[in-house]
C-alpha positions as CSV (number, residue, x, y, z in Angstrom):
1,M,-12.5,-27.8,1.4
2,N,-14.8,-28.8,-1.4
3,L,-16.5,-27.0,-4.5
4,D,-19.4,-26.1,-2.5
5,S,-18.7,-22.5,-2.6
6,F,-18.8,-22.2,-6.4
7,K,-22.1,-23.9,-6.6
8,S,-23.9,-21.8,-4.1
9,G,-25.7,-18.9,-6.1
10,G,-24.6,-20.7,-9.4
11,K,-21.7,-22.1,-10.9
12,L,-19.5,-19.1,-11.4
13,F,-19.8,-18.1,-7.8
14,F,-16.6,-15.9,-8.1
15,L,-17.7,-14.1,-11.0
16,K,-21.4,-13.4,-9.8
17,Q,-19.8,-12.1,-6.5
18,W,-17.0,-10.0,-8.0
19,R,-19.4,-7.4,-8.9
20,Q,-20.2,-6.7,-5.2
21,S,-16.8,-7.0,-3.9
22,S,-15.6,-4.6,-6.5
23,W,-18.3,-2.1,-5.4
24,Q,-17.3,-2.3,-1.7
25,S,-13.8,-1.9,-2.9
26,L,-14.3,1.1,-4.9
27,Q,-16.3,2.8,-2.3
28,L,-13.5,2.0,0.2
29,G,-11.0,3.9,-2.0
30,A,-13.2,6.6,-3.2
31,P,-12.0,9.5,-0.8
32,L,-8.2,8.4,-1.8
33,L,-9.5,8.9,-5.2
34,L,-11.2,11.9,-4.8
35,L,-8.3,13.4,-3.0
36,G,-6.3,12.9,-6.3
37,L,-8.9,14.1,-8.5
38,F,-8.7,17.5,-6.8
39,F,-5.0,17.6,-7.0
40,E,-5.6,16.6,-11.1
41,G,-8.5,18.9,-11.6
42,F,-6.6,22.0,-9.8
43,N,-3.3,21.6,-11.9
44,E,-5.4,20.9,-15.3
45,S,-7.3,24.0,-14.7
46,F,-5.1,26.4,-12.8
47,L,-1.4,25.5,-12.9
48,R,-0.4,24.2,-16.1
49,P,0.5,27.1,-18.7
50,D,-2.4,25.6,-21.2
51,S,-4.9,25.5,-18.7
52,F,-8.0,27.7,-18.7
53,F,-7.6,29.9,-15.7
54,Y,-4.0,30.1,-16.3
55,Q,-4.7,32.0,-19.5
56,I,-7.9,33.7,-18.4
57,L,-6.1,35.4,-15.6
58,D,-2.9,35.6,-17.2
59,L,-0.7,34.0,-14.6
60,R,2.3,33.9,-16.8
61,K,4.1,36.6,-14.2
62,W,4.1,33.8,-11.7
63,N,6.9,31.5,-12.7
64,W,6.7,29.6,-9.7
65,L,3.4,28.2,-10.4
66,I,5.3,25.7,-12.8
67,E,6.6,24.1,-9.6
68,F,3.4,23.9,-8.0
69,S,2.3,22.3,-11.2
70,K,4.6,19.3,-11.0
71,A,4.3,18.9,-7.4
72,A,0.1,18.7,-8.0
73,A,0.8,16.4,-10.8
74,A,3.3,14.2,-8.9
75,L,0.4,14.2,-5.9
76,S,-2.1,13.1,-8.1
77,Q,-0.4,10.2,-9.6
78,I,0.5,9.0,-6.0
79,C,-2.9,9.0,-4.9
80,F,-4.1,7.3,-8.1
81,S,-1.7,4.7,-8.0
82,S,-2.2,4.3,-4.3
83,F,-5.9,4.0,-5.0
84,L,-5.5,1.1,-7.4
85,L,-3.1,-0.8,-5.1
86,L,-5.9,-0.5,-2.7
87,L,-8.6,-1.5,-5.1
88,C,-6.6,-4.7,-6.0
89,V,-6.1,-5.7,-2.4
90,A,-9.8,-4.7,-1.2
91,T,-11.2,-6.5,-4.1
92,A,-9.3,-9.9,-3.0
93,A,-10.1,-9.5,0.4
94,F,-13.8,-8.8,-0.1
95,Q,-14.0,-11.5,-2.8
96,I,-12.9,-14.3,-0.5
97,R,-14.7,-13.1,2.5
98,Q,-17.6,-14.0,0.7
99,C,-16.6,-17.5,0.0
100,P,-19.0,-19.4,2.4
101,T,-16.1,-22.5,2.9
102,I,-13.8,-20.0,4.4
103,A,-15.3,-18.7,7.6
104,G,-14.5,-18.4,11.0
105,S,-11.2,-17.7,12.6
106,N,-9.6,-18.8,9.4
107,N,-11.3,-16.0,7.5
108,H,-8.7,-13.2,8.6
109,S,-6.0,-15.6,7.4
110,A,-7.8,-16.2,4.1
111,R,-8.4,-12.4,3.5
112,L,-4.8,-11.6,4.5
113,Q,-3.4,-14.4,2.0
114,S,-5.9,-13.5,-0.9
115,S,-4.4,-9.9,-0.6
116,L,-1.1,-10.7,-0.8
117,A,-1.5,-12.8,-3.8
118,A,-3.2,-9.8,-5.4
119,V,-0.1,-7.7,-4.7
120,L,2.3,-10.3,-6.1
121,L,0.5,-10.5,-9.1
122,L,0.1,-6.8,-9.6
123,L,3.9,-6.2,-8.9
124,T,4.8,-8.8,-11.1
125,I,2.8,-7.6,-14.1
126,S,3.9,-4.1,-13.0
127,Y,7.6,-5.3,-13.3
128,S,9.7,-4.2,-16.4
129,Q,13.7,-4.4,-17.5
130,R,14.9,-0.8,-17.7
131,V,18.5,-0.1,-19.4
132,F,21.5,-1.6,-17.7
133,S,22.6,1.5,-16.3
134,S,19.5,2.2,-14.4
135,G,18.9,-1.2,-13.3
136,A,15.8,-3.2,-13.2
137,G,12.7,-1.9,-11.4
138,L,8.9,-1.5,-11.4
139,N,7.1,0.2,-14.2
140,W,4.7,1.8,-11.5
141,L,1.3,2.1,-12.1
142,G,1.2,6.0,-12.3
143,G,-2.7,6.0,-12.5
144,R,-2.4,4.9,-16.1
145,A,-3.9,1.4,-15.3
146,T,-7.8,1.2,-15.5
147,F,-10.2,0.3,-12.5
148,L,-11.1,-3.0,-14.3
149,E,-7.6,-4.0,-14.5
150,A,-7.2,-3.4,-10.7
151,M,-10.0,-5.4,-9.9
152,L,-9.3,-8.0,-12.4
153,V,-6.0,-8.6,-10.5
154,G,-7.8,-8.7,-7.2
155,L,-10.1,-11.5,-8.2
156,L,-7.2,-13.6,-9.6
157,G,-5.5,-13.0,-6.3
158,A,-8.4,-14.6,-4.6
159,G,-8.9,-17.3,-7.1
160,T,-5.4,-18.0,-6.9
161,Y,-5.6,-18.5,-2.8
162,Y,-9.0,-20.7,-3.1
163,G,-7.4,-22.8,-5.8
164,L,-4.3,-23.8,-3.8
165,Q,-6.4,-24.4,-0.7
166,Y,-8.5,-26.7,-2.8
167,W,-5.8,-28.6,-4.4
168,F,-3.3,-28.6,-1.5
169,R,-5.1,-28.5,1.8
170,Q,-2.4,-27.1,3.7
171,R,-2.5,-25.8,7.1
172,N,1.1,-24.6,7.6
173,W,1.3,-21.2,7.3
174,T,4.8,-21.1,6.1
175,L,4.4,-23.7,3.5
176,Q,1.4,-21.8,2.1
177,L,3.1,-18.8,2.2
178,W,5.6,-20.3,-0.4
179,Q,2.9,-22.2,-2.5
180,L,1.1,-18.7,-2.7
181,T,4.2,-16.5,-3.6
182,L,5.4,-19.0,-6.2
183,A,1.6,-19.5,-7.9
184,S,1.3,-15.6,-7.8
185,L,4.9,-15.0,-9.4
186,L,4.3,-17.5,-12.1
187,E,0.9,-16.2,-13.0
188,G,1.9,-12.6,-13.1
189,G,5.1,-13.7,-15.4
190,L,2.9,-15.4,-17.8
191,I,0.4,-12.3,-18.0
192,R,3.4,-9.8,-18.2
193,E,4.6,-12.0,-21.2
194,L,1.5,-12.4,-22.8
195,N,1.1,-8.6,-22.9
196,H,4.5,-7.9,-23.9
197,F,4.1,-10.3,-26.7
198,I,0.6,-9.4,-27.8
199,Q,1.1,-5.5,-27.8
200,H,4.6,-4.7,-26.3
201,G,2.8,-2.6,-24.0
202,H,2.2,-2.6,-20.1
203,W,-1.6,-2.7,-19.7
204,F,-3.3,-5.0,-22.0
205,I,-6.7,-3.7,-21.6
206,T,-5.7,0.2,-21.7
207,G,-3.7,-0.5,-24.8
208,S,-6.3,-2.6,-26.6
209,L,-9.4,-0.2,-25.7
210,S,-7.3,2.9,-26.9
211,Q,-7.4,1.6,-30.1
212,L,-11.3,1.7,-30.2
213,N,-11.2,5.3,-31.9
214,L,-13.6,6.3,-34.8
215,S,-12.4,9.7,-35.3
216,T,-9.9,8.4,-38.4
217,T,-13.3,6.7,-40.1
218,H,-15.0,8.0,-43.0
219,L,-18.4,7.4,-41.4
220,P,-21.1,10.4,-41.2
221,G,-20.5,12.7,-38.4
222,V,-23.7,11.6,-36.5
223,V,-23.0,8.0,-36.9
224,A,-19.3,8.5,-36.0
225,A,-20.5,10.7,-32.8
226,S,-23.2,8.1,-31.8
227,G,-20.9,5.0,-32.0
228,Q,-18.1,6.9,-30.4
229,S,-20.2,7.7,-27.8
230,I,-21.6,4.2,-27.2
231,I,-18.0,3.1,-27.2
232,N,-17.2,5.6,-24.5
233,T,-20.2,4.6,-22.3
234,C,-19.7,0.7,-22.5
235,Q,-15.8,1.2,-21.6
236,F,-16.7,3.4,-18.7
237,W,-19.3,1.2,-17.5
238,V,-17.0,-2.0,-17.2
239,G,-14.5,0.4,-15.4
240,A,-12.0,0.2,-18.4
241,V,-11.0,4.0,-17.8
242,S,-8.1,5.2,-15.5
243,P,-8.8,7.1,-12.3
244,G,-7.6,10.5,-13.9
245,N,-9.5,9.9,-17.1
246,I,-10.7,12.9,-18.7
247,A,-13.2,13.5,-21.5
248,A,-11.6,13.1,-24.6
249,D,-10.6,16.4,-26.9
250,F,-11.7,16.1,-30.5
251,S,-10.8,19.4,-31.7
252,D,-7.6,18.1,-33.3
253,D,-9.0,15.5,-35.5
254,A,-8.6,15.7,-39.1
255,I,-12.3,16.7,-40.0
256,N,-12.3,20.0,-37.4
257,S,-8.8,20.9,-38.7
258,V,-10.5,21.3,-41.7
259,N,-13.3,23.2,-40.5
260,L,-10.9,25.5,-38.1
261,A,-9.0,26.3,-41.4
262,A,-12.2,27.1,-43.3
263,A,-13.4,29.3,-40.1
264,L,-9.9,31.1,-39.7
265,T,-9.7,32.2,-43.4
266,K,-13.2,33.2,-43.8
267,N,-13.3,34.6,-40.3
268,S,-16.7,33.1,-40.1
269,L,-18.5,29.8,-38.9
270,K,-21.0,30.0,-41.7
271,D,-20.9,27.2,-44.5
272,L,-18.2,25.0,-43.1
273,P,-17.1,21.9,-44.9
274,E,-18.0,19.4,-42.2
275,P,-20.2,21.2,-39.6
276,L,-21.3,17.8,-38.2
277,N,-18.4,15.7,-36.7
278,L,-17.0,14.2,-33.5
279,H,-15.8,17.8,-32.0
280,S,-18.9,19.6,-32.9
281,L,-21.4,16.8,-31.8
282,L,-20.0,14.6,-29.1
283,G,-16.8,16.8,-27.8
284,S,-19.2,19.9,-27.5
285,Y,-22.6,18.5,-26.2
286,A,-22.3,15.1,-24.8
287,L,-19.4,15.0,-22.5
288,L,-21.1,17.3,-20.0
289,G,-19.4,16.0,-17.0
290,G,-17.4,13.5,-18.9
291,T,-18.7,10.5,-20.2
292,S,-22.4,10.0,-20.4
293,Q,-23.6,13.1,-19.3
294,L,-22.6,12.5,-15.6
295,L,-23.2,16.1,-14.6
296,A,-26.7,15.4,-15.4
297,L,-26.6,12.5,-13.2
298,L,-25.0,14.2,-10.3
299,L,-27.1,17.0,-10.4
300,V,-30.4,14.8,-10.3
301,M,-28.8,12.8,-7.4
302,L,-28.0,16.1,-5.6
303,L,-31.4,17.3,-5.7
304,V,-33.8,14.2,-5.5
305,G,-31.3,11.4,-4.5
306,S,-31.1,9.7,-0.9
307,H,-29.0,11.5,1.7
308,Q,-25.9,9.4,0.7
309,Q,-26.2,10.2,-3.1
310,Q,-26.5,13.9,-2.1
311,K,-23.4,13.6,0.1
312,L,-21.5,12.1,-2.8
313,S,-22.7,14.6,-5.1
314,R,-21.8,17.3,-3.2
315,L,-17.9,16.2,-2.6
316,N,-17.8,15.2,-6.6
317,L,-19.5,18.6,-7.9
318,I,-16.1,20.5,-8.6
319,P,-14.5,17.6,-10.3
320,V,-17.3,16.5,-12.5
321,F,-17.7,20.1,-13.3
322,F,-14.3,20.0,-14.9
323,N,-15.3,16.9,-16.6
324,L,-13.1,14.6,-13.8
325,N,-15.7,11.9,-13.0
326,G,-13.8,8.9,-11.4
327,G,-15.0,9.8,-8.0
328,L,-18.6,9.4,-9.0
329,F,-17.7,6.3,-10.3
330,A,-16.2,4.9,-7.5
331,G,-19.0,6.3,-5.0
332,V,-22.0,5.2,-7.4
333,P,-22.5,1.7,-8.2
334,L,-21.8,2.4,-11.7
335,F,-19.7,-0.9,-12.4
336,F,-21.8,-3.4,-14.3
337,N,-25.0,-1.9,-13.0
338,W,-27.5,-2.8,-15.5
339,Q,-30.2,-0.4,-13.9
340,L,-28.2,2.4,-15.3
341,L,-26.6,1.1,-18.7
342,M,-29.8,2.5,-20.5
343,P,-29.8,6.4,-19.4
344,L,-25.9,6.0,-19.4
345,I,-26.2,5.3,-23.1
346,L,-29.5,7.6,-24.0
347,A,-28.7,10.7,-22.4
348,P,-25.4,11.4,-24.6
349,L,-27.2,10.1,-27.8
350,V,-30.2,12.3,-27.3
351,S,-27.8,15.1,-27.2
352,I,-25.9,14.5,-30.3
353,W,-28.9,13.9,-31.9
354,L,-30.5,17.3,-31.0
355,A,-27.2,19.0,-31.5
356,A,-27.1,17.4,-35.3
357,A,-30.8,18.7,-35.9
358,A,-29.8,22.1,-34.7
359,L,-26.6,22.3,-36.5
360,A,-28.3,21.1,-39.8
361,L,-31.0,23.7,-39.6
362,K,-28.4,26.1,-38.9
363,L,-29.8,27.2,-35.6
364,L,-26.2,27.0,-34.1
365,P,-22.9,27.4,-35.7
366,P,-20.5,24.1,-35.0
367,A,-17.8,24.5,-32.5
368,V,-14.3,24.3,-34.3
369,Y,-11.9,26.3,-32.1
370,P,-9.7,24.4,-29.3
371,T,-10.2,25.2,-25.8
372,P,-7.6,25.4,-23.0
373,N,-7.2,22.2,-20.7
374,G,-9.5,22.3,-17.9
375,T,-12.2,24.4,-19.3
376,P,-15.5,24.0,-17.2
377,T,-17.8,21.6,-18.8
378,L,-20.4,24.0,-19.9
379,L,-18.3,26.2,-21.7
380,N,-16.7,24.0,-24.1
381,A,-19.1,24.7,-27.0
382,F,-19.4,28.1,-26.0
383,L,-15.6,29.1,-26.4
384,G,-15.6,26.5,-29.3
385,T,-17.8,29.2,-31.2
386,A,-16.0,32.3,-29.8
387,G,-18.7,33.1,-27.4
388,K,-22.1,32.4,-28.9
389,W,-24.6,32.9,-26.2
390,Q,-27.1,30.8,-27.8
391,V,-24.8,27.9,-27.7
392,L,-24.6,28.4,-23.9
393,A,-28.2,28.4,-24.0
394,F,-28.5,25.3,-25.9
395,T,-25.8,23.3,-23.7
396,I,-27.8,24.2,-20.7
397,M,-31.4,22.8,-22.4
398,I,-29.1,19.7,-23.3
399,L,-27.9,19.2,-19.7
400,L,-31.6,19.9,-18.3
401,L,-32.8,17.3,-20.9
402,S,-30.4,14.8,-19.6
403,M,-31.4,15.3,-16.2
404,L,-34.8,14.1,-17.3
405,I,-33.8,10.9,-18.7
406,Y,-31.9,10.1,-15.6
407,Y,-34.5,11.2,-13.3
408,P,-36.6,8.1,-13.2
409,F,-33.8,6.0,-12.6
410,V,-32.4,7.6,-9.8
411,N,-35.9,8.0,-8.3
412,S,-36.3,4.3,-8.5
413,S,-33.1,3.6,-7.0
414,C,-34.1,5.7,-3.8
415,N,-37.7,4.0,-3.7
416,R,-35.6,0.6,-3.6
417,E,-33.5,1.9,-0.8
418,I,-36.2,3.0,1.2
419,S,-37.9,-0.1,0.8
420,K,-34.9,-2.2,1.7
421,E,-34.5,0.1,5.1
422,A,-38.1,-0.3,5.8
423,A,-37.7,-4.0,5.6
424,R,-34.9,-3.8,8.0
425,L,-36.7,-2.1,10.6
426,V,-39.7,-4.5,10.5
């Protein structure tokens, strides 16, 4: 075996092919992820005492719903953990399958061994030492790890297998298995210790990115909301979000707390101290369907997308309507998709700027009141202003404008698919 496979298509063969492997893996695990999102959405919107429909329908008399809530939460986490494990294993298998020097009858064995390396790495990184009375065990994924981390571990698993094949060129299965196991345990242990040394946490990427929050800064409201929107979009675009990721709630940040106190004191939303803030701009108008206004993207695909995109949109309509967009991320190739990066950034930014202009001109009152968990995405600003109908109309207008931003990009992708299909038939 030689290094020709690294040179095909460029020096960084593994990195160049990793995106395609990740897309295939995400689509393979999308049904399992979607099942977890349905459990999560049902729990967040109906079963929890602080959820939207639980409070609207006054379900307090049904005490048994608490047990159903625990069961739904457990099922969602099981689905998310299983999805992350599948994502890791499938990425390793798809990645090694694209290596041109590993083909023929040995290809199945190569995919199996690279997947085994990925699993060993994942379990080693997840391992944690508990208190003596409980023994040692796995700090299991629990849906808290990100898409990106699972796919990176899959990439590392494929790289581990390939590296061992290049350096040792062993044909004996037993010896290969020992080498693979020892190498994976060593690499996983080093990564785990590095994570612990840097931040004393579990998942390095998750812990680091959680600190990218502008709510504690003293930036002007429009600047803070725009900056936070770009940060959120970039994290989503590279997959640095967990499967059950829900749009952040900024109703409890310091600035909005001042507004809320003033509104409650005066019993009015007029002349509040800080009308432009993260909650009144980003949280109210730029998270329709979660990060990057993905409800608008879903509706555009549902209306003018390809047959596959329309099918995917129908399956994800309910979760996205409640700000659970992980299924859409897995089904649509958003991961490192340069063609969609511009509308992903632009749609929420335009929404923030228009909302800021409307608030500055006092055409709309700022949203200050907190909303229950699982509130339908179109009602966040409406309920945050105690039911102002002009706010709901403005929210719908923002959604339509975001759909116009996404339309040319979805239409272009459909035309490319049609051209490719026509080329295959020729």
